[in-house]
N, C-alpha and C positions, 0 to 999 in steps of 0.2 A: 611416266605411266600415263596412259591415255585418260582421258576425262570421261568418267562414267556417271550417269545421272540415275536417279531413283528408277526410272523405267527399265534400265538395265538389270538391275538387281530383282525387280519385280518379275521380269520374264523369265529369269533363271532360277527363281526361288524354289520352284516345285521340284526341280531336278538336281540343284547342287547338293553336293555332300559336304557334310561338316569338316571331314578329314581333308577336303580340298581347300577349304578356307584357312585352316590352321593345323598345324601338326601338334599343338599343345593339347592334350587331353582336357585339362582344366579350362582352357578357353572354348574347346568344343563343348563341354558340359555347360558353360554359359550360354552358348549360343543355342543350345538345345532347349535350355529353360526358357530363353527369351521366345524362341520360335513356337514352342509348345504351350506357351502362356502359363508357366508355373507360377502360382500366387506367392510362393516362398521367397521368390527373388525380387524382393522390393528395394535392394541396395545394390549399387554396382560402382566399383572404383576402377578406373582405367589407370594403369600404372605399368611400372616396369618390374621385371623379375626381382630385382634386389629389394623391392619395397612390398612385394606381395606379403600380406599377412592375414588373409582369409580366403575362403573358398568363393567369395564374391568379388574377387579382383581378376581383371582381365589384363593378361600380360601382353602389352602393346607391342613388345619386340617379337613376339611369336607370331606375328600376322603381317603381311606386306599391305593388304587391302582391307582399311578398317570400314570401307563403304558397306561392308555386310554387317559389321557391328551396328553401324547406324541404321541400316535398314531393319534389323531385327528390334532395335530400341524403339524406333518410330512405330512398329507394329505392337509393342508390348502394351498391355493393360494394366499390369501391376506394378511395374517399376516405379518407386517413389522417390528414391534419392539416386543422383548420379553426380559421382565425382570425377573430374577429369584432370588427373595429376600428372600426366606425361603424354606427349604425343609420340614418344620414341624417336628413332633415327630414321633418316631416309624418307623416300616418298611414301606416304601413308594414305593418299586419297582423302585427306581431310575435308575437301569440299563436298565429296560424296557422303561422308559421315554426318555433317551439318545438315545435308538435305534430308537424310533420313531422320536425324534427330528433330527436325522441324515438324515433322508428322506425329510426333508423340504427343498424347494428350493426358497421360497419367503422372508425369514427374511433378512432384510437390517442391523439391528442392534440388537446384543445380549449383555445383560448386566447380569453379575454376582454380585449380592449383598450379596452373602453368598458363603461358601466353597462348594466344590464338595463332601463332605463326602468321602466315600471310593472310590469313582468313579475317575479313573485316568483321567486327562484331554485327554490323547491320545485316550481314547474312543470316543471323538468327532471329530477325524481325518475325518471321511467320511463327516461330516458336512461341514468342513472347505474346503475339496477337492472339493465337488460337488456343493456347493451353490455358484454360480457366482455373486449373487446379495448382498452377505455380504459386508457391507462397514466400518462397526463399531464394535469393541470389547471392552468391558469394564469389568474390574474386579475391585471392589470397597469394602473397608472397611471390609476386612477380612484378616487373616494372610495367606499369601502365602509363606510357607517355601521352602528351597532349593530343595527339591524332587518335589514339584509341579512346581516350576519355571523351572526345567530341563525338566519336562512333557510337559509344555507349549511350551518350546523352541524347544523340538523335534516335536511337533505337527506342529509348524509353519514352521519348516524346511521340513518336509515331505509333508505337504499339499500344499505349495506354493500357497495360496490364494491370486491371484494377483488383487482380487476386493476390499480388504481391504484397506480404506484410513485413518481410526483412530484407534487407539490403546491406551487404558487407563489402567494404574495401579495406581489406587489412594488408599492411606493409606493401602497399603497391606504389609509395612515392607519388601520388597523385600531383602534388604540389599546389599552389594557390590557384593556378589557371585551370588545371584539371579538376580540382575539387569544385571550382566554381561552376564549371559546365556541368558536373554531375548533379549538384544540389539544385542548380537552376532548373534542371530538366525535372526534378522531383516535385515541382510546385503542384502538379496534377495528381500527386499521389498522397493526399492527406490520410489515406487509409494505413499508410505505414505505422507499424507498432514498434520497429526497431531499426535504427540506422547506426552503422559501425563504420567509422572513419579513422581507425586506429592506425598510427605509424605512417602518416602520408605527407608529412612536412607542410601542413596546412598553417597558414598565417592569417594575417588580417584580411586579405582579400577573400579567401575561403570562408572565414567567419561572417563577413559582411553578407555574403551571397547566401550562407545558411541561415543567418538572422532574418534576410529578406524572405527567403521561402517559408520560414516558420510563421512570419507575420502574414503573408500570403495564404497560407493554409486557413487563416482564422480559428477554426477549431479543428482538432487533429487527433488522432488515434495513438499518436507517437508516445510510447511509454518509457523507451530506453534509449539513450544516447551515448555513443562510445567515442570520445575525442582524445584519447589518450596518446601521449608520445607524439605530439605534433609541434608546431612553432607558435603555439597560442601564448601572446602576452596580455597585458592588462587592457590594452585597446581591443584586442580581438575578443575577450571575454565580455567586455561591455557591448560589443556588436552583437554577441550572442544573447546577452541578458535581454535586449530589446525584443527579441523574437521569442524567448522563453515564457514571457509573460502570456503568450496567447494559447498555451499548449499545456495539457495536465500530465507533464512528464513525471515519472516514478523513479527514474534511475538516471544519474548523470555522472559519468566517468570522465575526468579531465587530468588525470595523472601524468607526470613527465612533461609539463608545459612550462613556459617561462613568465610566471607571475612575478612581478618585481617586488623584491624585498625594500620595505620601507615606506610604501605607500598605501597599501591596502585598497588601490583604487579598483582593481579587478573584482575582488570578492566583494567589495563594497557595492559594485554595480548589481550584485545578485539580490540586494536587500529587498527590492520592490518585488521581485519575483518570489522570494521566500516567505513573504509576509503578506502576499496577496490571499484572497479568498479562494482563488482557483488552484493554489499550489497543492499539490498532490506529491510532492517529491519524498521518497521513502529512503533513497540511498544516494549518498554523494561521496565520490572517492577522489582524493586530491593527493595523492602520493608524489613525492618528489617535485613539488611545484615551488619549494622555498619561499612560502608567502609572508613568513615572518610574523612579528608581533602585532603590526598594524593590520595584516591580513586576518589574524587571528581574531583580534578586537572586532574588525568589520564582520567577519563570518559569524561571530558569537552574537553581535548586535542583531544581524539578519535573522537569527534563529530564535531570537526572543519571541515567545508567543506562537512559534510554529510547532504544532504538535503532530505533524505527518511524519517528518524526518525521523527515522529509527536507527539509521545507520550512517556514522560519519568516519571517514578514514583519510588520515593525513600525515602518515610517516615522513620523516625528514623534511619537516616544515621549517626548520631553523627558528623555533620559537624559544623565548626565555620565560622567566617567571611571570612577566606581564601578559604574555599569550596564555599560558597555563591558567593564570588567574581568570581570565576572561571566559575560558571554557569551564572552569570550576564553578563560576557563578551562574553559567548557563545550566549546568546540571543540577546546582543546589544554591539557591540564594539564601543565606542564613540571617538576613537582616531582620525577619520575622517569621513567625510560623505561616503566615499566609502567603509570603513571598515564597518561602520553601515549597509549599504545596503547589504554588503556580509555576515552579520551575520546570523546564523541559525534561522531566525526569525519566522518561522513557527511552532516550537516545542512548545508543551503544557505540563505542570507539574501539579501534583496535590498537590503542596506544597505552593500555593499562599497564604494561610493564615499564614504560619509559616515562609516565606521567608522574607528577608529585604524589605523595601518599594520600593527600585528602581527594584528589581527583580519582585515584585509583579505587578508593573505598566507595565513592559515588557509582563509579562504572560497575563495581561488584554489585552494589545494591540494584543497579538497574537490570541485572540478570535475573532478578526474583520478581514475582507479581507484586503489585502495589508497592514500588520502591519509595515513594513519597513518605510512606510511614516510617521507613528505616532512616530515611534522611532527616525528617522531623526529630526523632528521638535522639539521632546522633548529633545534630547541629544545635539541639536546644536541651541541653542536660536539665536544666531547671525551667520546666515550661512555663511560659508567661500566660497568665489567665486574665490579666487585666483587660486585653481587648474584648473578652466575652462578657464583662461585668455589665455591659450596657443592656443585656437581655435579662440581667439579675438571675435569680435562681430558676428561671424557665429553662436556662441551657445547661444546668447542672446535670440532668438525666442525660442529656445528649453526650456531654463529656464522659460520663461513666460507661455509657454504651459504646463509645469510641474505645475506650481502654479494654473493653471486654473483646471487642472484635479484634484488636491489635493482639491481645493475649492468645486468641484462637489461632491467628495465623502464625505467631512466632513458634508455636508447638512444632510447626513442621520445619523451621529453620533455627533450630537450637545452636547448631555450630556457628552460624553467623551472629546469633544474638550474644554468645559467650564471646566472640571476638570483638565485637563493635559496641554492643549495647549493654549496659549493666544497671542493676538495681530498677527493675521496671516496676516492680510492686511499690517501691519507695516514691516514685515519680506519681503513681495514680493516687497514693494517699495524699502526696504533697499538693497535687491538683485540687483535690476535694477540699482540703484544709485551707487553701487559699480562698477559695470561695466562701467558706464559713467565717475565716478571720477577718476577710475584707468586707463582709456585710453582716455584722451581728445584729444590727439594729433591723436590717431586713429579715433576718431569721425570726427575731421576735415578733416584728409586725407580721410576718407570714403566718406565725402561729395564731396570733390574736384575730387576724383577719380571717382565718380558716374557722377559728372558734365562733366567730360572729356569723360567719356564712352557714355553719351548722346549726346554730341557735335559730337563725331566721328560718332556716329549712324546716327545724322541728316545730316552729311556732306557726309556720304556715300549714304544716300538716294538722296542728290542733284546730286551727280555724276552720280548716277544710271539713274536720270531723264535726266541729260544733255547728257548721251550716247545715250538714247532712243531718244531724240530730234535730235540729230545729224544724227543718223540713218534714221530718219523719213525725215529730211531736203534732205539728199542725195538720198533718194528713190523719193522725189518730184522732184529734179532737173533732174534726168534720165528720169522721166516720162515727164517733160515738154520738154527736148531736143527731145525726140521721137515724141511728138506732132508736134513741130515745123518742123521736118524733114517730117512728113506726109502733112503739110501745105507748103511746098516748101522752107523752110528757115525761119531764125528768121528776123523780121522786122529790116531794117536799116543796114542790113549786107553788107560789101563792094561788088561793082558790080552788085548790084541787086536793083530793084524798088520796094518798099515795097507793094505799092497798087497793082501792075501788079502781083507780086509774089502771094499775098493773094487771087486775084480773080482767077488766074490760078489755085492755090491750091484748091480753092472751087470747081472749074469746074472739076478738077480731081477726088476729092471725089464724085462729083455727078455722074460722069462716072463711077466710080468704084462701 
């Protein structure tokens, strides 16, 4: 088929009939929607007839010149998601399709579920450079050899597409060299929020390159990292751990890798990351890694004090009672009430059915609000009050209040209380009794101290009242003396006639 450029389709666009492009009415309908800018056509899947599953699927087998499809995609203002699942058979003018696609500015998500045939990925450079809406790039389920990986890496470096937030290479068999090319190209993409490299046969070389890239980022927006079903061993995980310390990762998936049983070196290397102040990891998935008891102990030690991780999954980890005990202590340390309270009691695991009974109970408690309450009552049937005696009776009202709050919460979980927790009222009475029994002298002293305080307060009030009356008495005395002066003197005073003085005083007052 002759080489046709974009100008060819542009010149014929006004006169071409859709029936001349495709004999499939569904294809013609999609081309019509693209041409006439239908807002409802926001998703399109290019596939074959056998896999058509919606009216948004373009049957690639029913058109020989897909340059027209690329032309109309390039013109579209509303297309958001494009899945390229097949190129079909025969000559399809893929180059012309790519040339039209490069002119699109609306696509947010571009997915390749088939290879690029003979088209180099670099031919998509204009699309990545000029589409500022592109947020997600996915390549899935086809072989990406080293040559294509290098082409993709060069395109990412040259295009500097800063709108990209998600990049996925799934089941592409990148290998160490291909993965190293891709992740090295991502050093200028610290804005990435999700990176998926699942099932790509990545080993030590790829992990070193990825660790270096994460260190190069310094600060990064990366929240989710998928590395499942690769060839990552303890050394590879150690290389990754050095880069993880620099990013606020929230989800890490490394299931199906080859962590060594018997050393715990790989998971032990995550300790600094898990216990750092910057750690924001919420989800850690480790299915089928076979890390064994040593790995379980290393992981549990790393999670001690980590309050961000809320979900941990590690089915088929090949651990025994030693490993289970480490996880049990992580969820609930029964050595003291304070240790139980400070345990990482919020974490959830998907091993409840295979874990020992005590760990399964702790996991069930974690499904309810404030699980530390249930763990304290379960682990300490006879609550030890002695650590609280240092505060003497001042803490007794706090203890009583705590029991009242617990009682209120348990009303909503009667079934759980009946199964695991018993005689709650008896525990409350026992706790109060321990205070009184352990401190009878303090109880008596407290009574007489309060009696003295009350007596002192009463005496102070009496003294205050006495001072007030004395002031009032003195004030009345001076007022009385002033009155007698105006009356001419106090009756019966020496050298004066009381009646005469009284009468003359009254006369003076009248004259005045």
